[in-house]
N, C-alpha and C positions, 0 to 999 in steps of 0.2 A: 913190876908194873908201877909206873909213876902216873898219878893223876894230878895234873898241875893246875887245872881250872875246870869250871863247869860242874855238872853232876853226871857221874857214871852210874847207871842203873844196872845192877846185876840180878837177873831174874831166873837164872838156872844154876844148877850145881856145877862147880868147876873143880872137881876133885883132883885134876891134874895140875892145878896152879900151885906151884911150890916156891916160886921166886918171891922175894920180898916185895911188899906193896907199900908205897908211900903216898899218902893223901896230903897234898900241900895245903898251906894256909889259903883260904879262899875257894878251895875245891871241896867236893863232897862225893861220897859213895853211898848209894842206897842198896842194901842187901835185902832182897825180897824173896830169896830162896835159901833153903838150908844148904850149907857148905858152899855158898857162892864165892867165898874168898879162898877156897881150897885149904891148904895147910900152911900158907905163907905167913911170915911175920908181918904185922901191919903197923906202920908208924903213922899215927893219926895226928897231923898238925892242922888239918881242916876239920871236916865233919864226916862222921860215920853214922849212918842211919840204919839201925837193925830192925827190920820189920817182919822177919820170919822166925817163928819159934824154932829154936835150935840149941844145940850145945856148941859153943864157939871155942874151939881148941887153939885158935890162932893166938900167938903171943902179941899182945897189944902194948904199944909204947907211944910216946908223943905227949903233947900238951893241948890238943884240940878239943873237940866236942864229940861225945858219943850220945846219940839219941836212941833210946830203947822203946820200941813200940810193940813188942811181943815178949813172950816168956823165953828169955835167953839165960842159959847157964854158961858161965865162963869157967873154962877148965885149964887155960894156959897159965904160964908163969908171967904175969903182967907187971909192967912198970909204968903204965899209963898214969899221967899226973894231971890230966885236963879235967874238964867238966863232964859228968855223966848225968843225963836227964832220963828219968824213968817216967814215961808217959802212959796214957791209957793203953791197956793191954800188956804193958811191960811188967 
């Protein structure tokens, strides 16, 4: 799944999504449901907004921005080197 521009809102679980996800610079993905990114590896070069309380097992990489707006636990083996903002509720 390649998100090259705009904002993709994921509002339901996508347990069947196992392909790699790439969020390009200038693009954003807002996850407002647990397991919305399935089990895919996620390369964040744009913005990933996490707004659903969940345990995120996805492997995160890239140098973009992750905004956390809910209680999120990260359990993947991550190499993300960008900015992570923990906001109200996070």
